[in-house]
Structures are given as structure tokens and as C-alpha cells.
NUGUGU-182753 format. One record per residue (C-alpha): chain; residue number from 0; x, y, z; residue in one letter. Coordinates in Angstrom, 3 decimals, decimal comma. Example, Ala and Ser with C-alpha at 12.3 -4.5 7.8 and 13.67 -1.06 7.14 Angstrom:
<pts>
[pt A 0 [12,300 -4,500 7,800] A]
[pt A 1 [13,670 -1,060 7,140] S]
</pts>
This chain:
<pts>
[pt A 0 [38,712 -6,720 3,810] X]
[pt A 1 [37,441 -3,213 4,799] X]
[pt A 2 [34,147 -1,654 3,572] X]
[pt A 3 [34,564 0,569 0,748] X]
[pt A 4 [34,744 4,399 0,926] X]
[pt A 5 [31,550 6,193 1,316] X]
[pt A 6 [32,296 7,757 -2,247] X]
[pt A 7 [31,447 4,338 -3,751] X]
[pt A 8 [27,718 5,136 -3,591] X]
[pt A 9 [26,603 2,912 -6,503] X]
[pt A 10 [28,199 -0,270 -4,553] X]
[pt A 11 [26,397 0,841 -1,368] X]
[pt A 12 [22,904 1,189 -3,171] X]
[pt A 13 [23,792 -2,154 -4,780] X]
[pt A 14 [24,529 -3,488 -1,307] X]
[pt A 15 [21,134 -2,286 0,266] X]
[pt A 16 [19,413 -3,959 -2,638] X]
[pt A 17 [20,896 -7,199 -2,241] X]
[pt A 18 [20,237 -6,949 1,574] X]
[pt A 19 [16,615 -6,316 1,046] X]
[pt A 20 [16,441 -9,085 -1,691] X]
[pt A 21 [18,120 -11,664 0,438] X]
[pt A 22 [15,646 -10,614 3,408] X]
[pt A 23 [12,771 -11,088 0,835] X]
[pt A 24 [13,915 -14,439 -0,347] X]
[pt A 25 [14,484 -15,664 3,365] X]
[pt A 26 [10,963 -15,050 4,284] X]
[pt A 27 [9,474 -16,066 1,093] X]
[pt A 28 [11,442 -19,370 1,402] X]
[pt A 29 [9,919 -19,748 4,898] X]
[pt A 30 [6,332 -18,965 3,826] X]
[pt A 31 [6,957 -21,624 1,035] X]
[pt A 32 [8,170 -24,114 3,588] X]
[pt A 33 [5,016 -23,533 5,631] X]
[pt A 34 [3,140 -25,453 2,881] X]
[pt A 35 [5,136 -28,478 3,593] X]
[pt A 36 [4,488 -28,678 7,214] X]
[pt A 37 [1,131 -30,760 6,922] X]
[pt A 38 [3,056 -33,191 4,816] X]
[pt A 39 [6,311 -33,717 6,492] X]
[pt A 40 [6,104 -31,572 9,613] X]
[pt A 41 [8,335 -28,691 10,346] X]
[pt A 42 [11,318 -30,898 11,177] X]
[pt A 43 [11,046 -32,391 7,883] X]
[pt A 44 [11,095 -29,240 6,121] X]
[pt A 45 [14,363 -27,992 8,140] X]
[pt A 46 [16,054 -31,398 7,362] X]
[pt A 47 [15,570 -30,755 3,586] X]
[pt A 48 [16,498 -27,114 3,750] X]
[pt A 49 [19,812 -27,902 5,550] X]
[pt A 50 [20,717 -31,036 3,489] X]
[pt A 51 [20,424 -29,013 0,267] X]
[pt A 52 [21,917 -25,984 1,637] X]
[pt A 53 [24,722 -27,955 3,050] X]
[pt A 54 [24,987 -29,692 -0,334] X]
[pt A 55 [25,365 -26,789 -2,426] X]
[pt A 56 [27,834 -25,115 -0,034] X]
[pt A 57 [30,018 -27,990 0,432] X]
[pt A 58 [30,110 -28,235 -3,399] X]
[pt A 59 [30,938 -24,679 -3,795] X]
[pt A 60 [33,322 -23,974 -1,013] X]
[pt A 61 [35,121 -27,246 -0,647] X]
[pt A 62 [36,382 -26,757 3,060] X]
[pt A 63 [39,723 -28,435 3,738] X]
[pt A 64 [38,252 -30,757 6,523] X]
[pt A 65 [41,466 -32,806 7,132] X]
[pt A 66 [43,297 -29,503 7,832] X]
[pt A 67 [40,978 -28,387 10,603] X]
[pt A 68 [42,354 -28,339 14,302] X]
[pt A 69 [40,544 -30,006 17,163] X]
[pt A 70 [39,569 -26,429 18,183] X]
[pt A 71 [38,160 -25,601 15,022] X]
[pt A 72 [36,307 -28,771 14,921] X]
[pt A 73 [34,634 -28,060 18,103] X]
[pt A 74 [33,699 -24,550 17,159] X]
[pt A 75 [31,986 -25,754 13,760] X]
[pt A 76 [30,267 -28,460 15,770] X]
[pt A 77 [28,667 -25,933 18,179] X]
[pt A 78 [28,160 -23,649 15,314] X]
[pt A 79 [26,368 -26,197 13,403] X]
[pt A 80 [24,027 -27,542 16,152] X]
[pt A 81 [23,092 -23,891 17,072] X]
[pt A 82 [22,104 -23,528 13,349] X]
[pt A 83 [20,068 -26,564 13,333] X]
[pt A 84 [18,431 -25,898 16,647] X]
[pt A 85 [17,512 -22,212 15,521] X]
[pt A 86 [15,822 -23,376 12,517] X]
[pt A 87 [14,066 -26,197 13,977] X]
[pt A 88 [12,479 -23,865 16,662] X]
[pt A 89 [11,821 -21,262 13,904] X]
[pt A 90 [10,088 -23,642 11,812] X]
[pt A 91 [7,972 -24,917 14,561] X]
[pt A 92 [6,797 -21,436 15,677] X]
[pt A 93 [5,977 -20,683 11,923] X]
[pt A 94 [3,681 -23,671 12,110] X]
[pt A 95 [1,665 -22,225 15,037] X]
[pt A 96 [1,679 -18,396 14,878] X]
[pt A 97 [1,707 -15,777 12,134] X]
[pt A 98 [5,202 -15,465 10,254] X]
[pt A 99 [5,578 -11,622 11,199] X]
[pt A 100 [5,094 -12,276 14,870] X]
[pt A 101 [7,592 -15,145 14,844] X]
[pt A 102 [10,198 -12,894 13,340] X]
[pt A 103 [9,268 -10,043 15,718] X]
[pt A 104 [9,939 -12,221 18,766] X]
[pt A 105 [13,068 -13,981 17,484] X]
[pt A 106 [14,559 -10,631 16,736] X]
[pt A 107 [14,529 -10,240 20,394] X]
[pt A 108 [17,493 -12,597 20,788] X]
[pt A 109 [20,021 -10,709 18,957] X]
[pt A 110 [18,611 -7,631 20,540] X]
[pt A 111 [19,013 -8,768 24,041] X]
[pt A 112 [22,582 -9,990 23,181] X]
[pt A 113 [23,463 -6,646 21,697] X]
[pt A 114 [22,267 -4,728 24,928] X]
[pt A 115 [24,017 -7,366 27,207] X]
[pt A 116 [27,318 -6,820 25,570] X]
[pt A 117 [26,837 -3,033 25,079] X]
[pt A 118 [28,657 -0,855 27,817] X]
[pt A 119 [26,171 2,136 26,700] X]
[pt A 120 [23,410 3,111 29,117] X]
[pt A 121 [21,604 4,042 25,890] X]
[pt A 122 [21,182 0,378 25,018] X]
[pt A 123 [18,652 -0,153 27,698] X]
[pt A 124 [16,378 2,425 26,156] X]
[pt A 125 [16,279 0,398 23,034] X]
[pt A 126 [15,605 -2,790 25,127] X]
[pt A 127 [12,627 -0,845 26,653] X]
[pt A 128 [11,489 0,415 23,270] X]
[pt A 129 [11,602 -3,286 22,070] X]
[pt A 130 [9,599 -4,424 25,200] X]
[pt A 131 [6,876 -1,767 24,499] X]
[pt A 132 [6,712 -3,331 21,001] X]
[pt A 133 [6,123 -6,804 22,458] X]
[pt A 134 [3,302 -5,391 24,681] X]
[pt A 135 [1,542 -3,625 21,919] X]
[pt A 136 [2,064 -6,935 19,953] X]
[pt A 137 [-0,456 -8,244 22,874] X]
[pt A 138 [-3,018 -5,973 21,827] X]
[pt A 139 [-2,660 -7,231 18,183] X]
[pt A 140 [-3,466 -10,624 19,273] X]
[pt A 141 [-0,490 -12,024 20,901] X]
[pt A 142 [-2,323 -13,023 23,851] X]
[pt A 143 [-4,535 -15,336 21,737] X]
[pt A 144 [-1,349 -16,909 20,155] X]
[pt A 145 [-0,487 -20,558 20,606] X]
[pt A 146 [1,618 -20,610 23,608] X]
[pt A 147 [3,884 -23,185 21,986] X]
[pt A 148 [4,187 -20,978 18,910] X]
[pt A 149 [5,679 -18,020 21,232] X]
[pt A 150 [7,785 -20,368 23,214] X]
[pt A 151 [9,623 -21,691 20,016] X]
[pt A 152 [9,706 -18,192 18,590] X]
[pt A 153 [11,632 -16,733 21,694] X]
[pt A 154 [13,730 -20,171 21,708] X]
[pt A 155 [14,794 -19,500 18,068] X]
[pt A 156 [15,678 -15,740 19,165] X]
[pt A 157 [17,840 -17,243 21,968] X]
[pt A 158 [19,591 -19,734 19,600] X]
[pt A 159 [19,876 -17,134 16,997] X]
[pt A 160 [22,157 -15,028 19,630] X]
[pt A 161 [24,042 -18,463 20,006] X]
[pt A 162 [24,412 -18,398 16,365] X]
[pt A 163 [25,756 -15,102 16,023] X]
[pt A 164 [28,414 -15,710 18,671] X]
[pt A 165 [29,456 -18,897 16,864] X]
[pt A 166 [29,172 -17,416 13,344] X]
[pt A 167 [31,397 -14,382 14,670] X]
[pt A 168 [34,143 -16,830 16,023] X]
[pt A 169 [34,270 -19,084 13,114] X]
[pt A 170 [34,628 -15,962 10,843] X]
[pt A 171 [37,796 -14,815 12,830] X]
[pt A 172 [39,387 -18,345 13,116] X]
[pt A 173 [38,691 -19,867 9,689] X]
[pt A 174 [39,105 -19,005 6,116] X]
[pt A 175 [36,034 -17,542 4,000] X]
[pt A 176 [32,949 -19,687 4,122] X]
[pt A 177 [34,842 -22,915 5,389] X]
[pt A 178 [33,242 -22,496 8,678] X]
[pt A 179 [29,494 -21,766 7,489] X]
[pt A 180 [29,698 -24,600 4,960] X]
[pt A 181 [30,840 -27,114 7,230] X]
[pt A 182 [28,663 -26,063 10,147] X]
[pt A 183 [25,682 -26,250 7,779] X]
[pt A 184 [26,680 -29,932 7,007] X]
[pt A 185 [26,818 -30,565 10,756] X]
[pt A 186 [23,519 -28,959 11,043] X]
[pt A 187 [21,981 -31,277 8,313] X]
[pt A 188 [23,285 -34,356 10,031] X]
[pt A 189 [21,818 -33,150 13,328] X]
[pt A 190 [18,428 -32,701 11,859] X]
[pt A 191 [18,241 -35,512 9,588] X]
[pt A 192 [16,897 -38,249 12,260] X]
[pt A 193 [14,197 -35,933 13,355] X]
[pt A 194 [13,354 -35,066 9,647] X]
[pt A 195 [13,203 -38,923 8,871] X]
[pt A 196 [10,873 -39,418 11,891] X]
[pt A 197 [8,700 -36,386 10,879] X]
[pt A 198 [8,598 -37,061 7,186] X]
[pt A 199 [9,435 -40,643 6,618] X]
[pt A 200 [9,235 -41,934 2,932] X]
[pt A 201 [7,288 -38,606 1,975] X]
[pt A 202 [10,757 -36,955 2,246] X]
[pt A 203 [11,576 -38,694 -0,924] X]
[pt A 204 [8,741 -37,545 -3,105] X]
[pt A 205 [9,671 -35,748 -6,104] X]
[pt A 206 [7,741 -32,408 -5,594] X]
[pt A 207 [8,665 -32,392 -1,841] X]
[pt A 208 [12,371 -32,538 -2,830] X]
[pt A 209 [12,073 -29,908 -5,451] X]
[pt A 210 [10,188 -27,497 -2,808] X]
[pt A 211 [12,940 -28,411 -0,397] X]
[pt A 212 [15,652 -27,343 -2,773] X]
[pt A 213 [13,683 -23,986 -3,572] X]
[pt A 214 [13,578 -23,425 0,020] X]
[pt A 215 [17,304 -23,921 0,557] X]
[pt A 216 [18,213 -21,639 -2,259] X]
[pt A 217 [15,879 -18,829 -1,125] X]
[pt A 218 [16,367 -19,317 2,704] X]
[pt A 219 [19,973 -20,155 2,824] X]
[pt A 220 [22,185 -20,275 -0,163] X]
[pt A 221 [21,176 -16,939 -1,669] X]
[pt A 222 [20,982 -14,912 1,580] X]
[pt A 223 [24,212 -15,965 2,885] X]
[pt A 224 [26,103 -15,102 -0,383] X]
[pt A 225 [24,338 -11,664 -0,488] X]
[pt A 226 [25,453 -11,055 3,016] X]
[pt A 227 [29,065 -12,165 2,353] X]
[pt A 228 [29,271 -9,817 -0,693] X]
[pt A 229 [27,562 -6,785 0,986] X]
[pt A 230 [29,916 -6,921 4,270] X]
[pt A 231 [32,948 -5,862 1,824] X]
[pt A 232 [30,722 -2,825 0,655] X]
[pt A 233 [29,331 -1,200 3,631] X]
[pt A 234 [30,080 -0,739 7,535] X]
[pt A 235 [28,635 -3,210 9,931] X]
[pt A 236 [26,333 -0,726 11,696] X]
[pt A 237 [24,698 0,145 8,309] X]
[pt A 238 [24,576 -3,748 7,500] X]
[pt A 239 [22,675 -4,399 10,995] X]
[pt A 240 [20,267 -1,692 10,510] X]
[pt A 241 [19,193 -3,133 7,184] X]
[pt A 242 [19,071 -6,758 8,784] X]
[pt A 243 [16,656 -5,332 11,334] X]
[pt A 244 [14,099 -4,871 8,538] X]
[pt A 245 [13,412 -8,768 8,719] X]
[pt A 246 [10,205 -8,779 10,616] X]
[pt A 247 [8,872 -6,397 7,885] X]
[pt A 248 [9,725 -8,733 5,204] X]
[pt A 249 [8,117 -11,487 7,345] X]
[pt A 250 [4,884 -9,629 7,838] X]
[pt A 251 [4,533 -9,000 4,104] X]
[pt A 252 [5,449 -12,618 2,948] X]
[pt A 253 [3,114 -13,951 5,440] X]
[pt A 254 [0,299 -11,753 4,230] X]
[pt A 255 [0,958 -12,266 0,479] X]
[pt A 256 [1,609 -15,998 0,495] X]
[pt A 257 [-0,078 -17,389 3,397] X]
[pt A 258 [-3,186 -14,931 3,769] X]
[pt A 259 [-2,035 -13,938 7,436] X]
[pt A 260 [-3,530 -10,460 8,135] X]
[pt A 261 [-1,691 -7,445 9,461] X]
[pt A 262 [-3,581 -5,237 11,792] X]
[pt A 263 [-2,659 -1,964 12,954] X]
[pt A 264 [-1,480 -3,167 16,418] X]
[pt A 265 [0,732 -5,830 14,961] X]
[pt A 266 [2,337 -3,217 12,440] X]
[pt A 267 [2,902 -0,935 15,142] X]
[pt A 268 [4,689 -3,486 17,442] X]
[pt A 269 [6,894 -4,793 14,463] X]
[pt A 270 [7,737 -1,222 13,640] X]
[pt A 271 [8,972 -0,661 17,373] X]
[pt A 272 [10,948 -3,839 17,454] X]
[pt A 273 [12,517 -2,886 14,266] X]
[pt A 274 [13,545 0,610 15,232] X]
[pt A 275 [14,834 -1,120 18,538] X]
[pt A 276 [16,769 -3,584 17,083] X]
[pt A 277 [18,197 -1,085 14,544] X]
[pt A 278 [19,249 1,291 17,111] X]
[pt A 279 [20,758 -1,193 19,489] X]
[pt A 280 [22,581 -2,941 16,845] X]
[pt A 281 [24,006 0,463 15,395] X]
[pt A 282 [24,726 1,648 18,889] X]
[pt A 283 [26,932 -1,687 19,623] X]
[pt A 284 [28,959 -2,421 16,636] X]
[pt A 285 [30,423 -5,296 18,534] X]
[pt A 286 [27,770 -7,540 17,684] X]
</pts>
């Protein structure tokens, strides 16, 4: 379905609201999940999030698993594994460094992918701007951050790029949310062993299950549903610009929920990465 004409301003404003709301719920969910890390570990939190998200999506979508071709299954498995690995790396990073910095570094993955696939020389200017943001982030405390946290954030960014490619391929070869729901189930199965090792019997505690369900709704189910709706209401370029606001939402969630301060240099760095990402993704609509 093509985006609605520009005259439908009310729907477009609603679309902007849904995207911003989805970004907010995603980062609020991540901040809430961080409260589980000391109890069940990042891997345990990822396992619960993916389990509940897969359960909700599989019940709601009911993908025709028996009708999938071998090629579709291979695609879904790759999609699911990249999803599980991306979320695991992301939570491992959140456990070590501030949430805003995690998303700022993670956003470099899709940005690099966009620049690599772009045929325009201007794309490299956006990459340079993002690099400047990372250098400024160093003045805001990047150099004093946990090296493992920085590594996991960058790894999550690389896996995010892989996830984007897999998700795009699935959307063109599979019906509706069949690919996403099945990939979520594959990701949940892949994450389960690590979640059990990390959380053990604590995963079955009532309050842990409740928080896991809330995180799944906030960070997976609602944002994906909002994105699926909004993509019918606005062009991909506008959607990409809005999605580039993710580090801002992450920094605010980290400050309000986790008490992580935002200093001037960190704010400037996040702003540069946001502008660079929005510019690169708007320039290259292929990603």
C-alpha cells in the first residue's frame, strides 16, 4: 500500500505521534528491563522479552508455518537469529553504559549501512558528521565508559543493520507480519538457553514474569504495531527521519527512570548523530 497523499495532514500528524510514542515505549521498556539485570541478567531479560513478544505475535498473526517454502524458512531463521543477537548485545550494553550513549552508538550501524548502499557523495558527509558526534561523545565521558559496553553497543549496531536487511527481505517475500512473528519465535528459541543459564528458576517468579510481559509490550509489540500502521500513512523518508530520534528518547528515559545524567557534550553528540542519521536515511531511501 502506498503512503497517503500529502493532503491527509491529520493522519500524518497521527503517524508522527505514533512513531514518537513507539520510540518512547521502546526506551521506557529498555529502562524498565535494566531493573531486572541484577536479578536475571541481560540474557534473562532478553529471553523473557522475546518469549512474550513471540507469544503475542504468534497468537495475533497466526502465520501459515506449513506453507512456508525452504527459502522462506532460511530467511526467517536468519531474521530471527539477527533479532535475538541484536537484542542480547543491546541489553548487554545497557547493563554497562548509559542508555542514551548505547543507542547513539548503536545507530551508527544503520547509518553505515545507509552510507554504504548510497550512490551519492553527500552520504559520506553525513558519516563524517556522525563521526564528529562520536568524537564529541568522548568529551562527554565516552573514554571513561566500560569498554565491553561500548563493544556491545557497536555490535548491536552492526546486528541492527543485518536485521534491517533481513526484515526488508522478509517484507517483500512474505505476507504481512508472517515473517516478523515467526522470526520473533525463532529469536525466542535461540535466546532461551542463555536466558535459562542466566536467570535459572528466578525467571519463573511472578514479578519477573510480569515485568517481562510489560517490557515485551512496550519494547516490541506496540512499536512494531505502530510502525506497521504508520508506514501506510507517510513516505519512507519521513519515517526514517522520525526513527532517527531514538537516541533522544533513550537519553530521556535513562535520565528519568535510571537517573543517568545528560551533560552538555553528551547532548551535543547525540544531536549530531541524530541529524547525521536522519540526513543519511532521508538521502538514501533504499534502506
